N, C-alpha and C positions, 0 to 999 in steps of 0.2 A: 185482668187489667184492674188496677187499683186506683181509686180516686181518694184523696184525703191528705195530700201532701201540700205543703206550702212552698216546696222547692220548685225552682224553675228549671234546674238541670242537676245532673249528677256527674261527678268526675269518677272515672273508672281507671284504675292503674293497670297497665298491661305489661307483660314482659315476654319476649320470645325465648324459647328454650335455648340455653347457651349464651344468650345476650346479656350483657351486664347493664344495659341501659333500660330504664323503665320509661314508658311514655303514658301520657294521660289522654283519655278520650272523653269528650263531652257527650252525655246521653241526655237528651231533652224530652224523650218520650218513646213511644213505640208506634211505628207506621204513622198514621196521621194524627194520633192522639198525642198530646203534649202535657207535661206536668203543669199543674196550675189551672187546667181547663175547668169549666163548670161541668156539672153533671150532664146537662143538655148537650154541651159540646162533645163530651166523651161518647154519649149515645149516638150522636151524628157521625162521629169518627168510626165507631163500630159498624154502623150501617154502610158507610162509605167503603171501608176496608173489606168487610166480610159479607155484606148484603144480609145482615141479620136484623129483623125488625125488633123494635122495643118490646113487643109482646112475647118474644122468645128469650128475653134477657131477664135473669133473676137478679134482683137488687138485694144485697145483704149488708147489714150494719153489724160490725163486731161489737158485742155488748161491753167488752172490757176496754178495748182500744178505741172504740168509737170511730173506726175507719170504715169507709164504704167500699164495697166491691161489687162488681158485676160478674155474674157467672153465666156462661153460654158455651155451647159446643161449636167447635170449629173443625172443619174437615181438612183445610189446607192452611195451617198456621204458618208454616215455613214453605214458601213456594218451591216447587220442584223437589220436594223432599220424599215423596212417595207415600 
């Protein structure tokens, strides 16, 4: 999960195989986390979605890009995926 964007949403273009029409889908985050949230809000979302406490989350800042990321292990990122 990455925090450090000023965007509120992302538009994703999709197309079906064989279809000539493209459609757009709005992506405003992942699970309960949303683009533009504060660091505290993202950490709360991680706990809400995955039950991972702040003490088990590594906070990293990319020295070149100055972007912030949180690193943690998740057993069930995609529900019912095995």
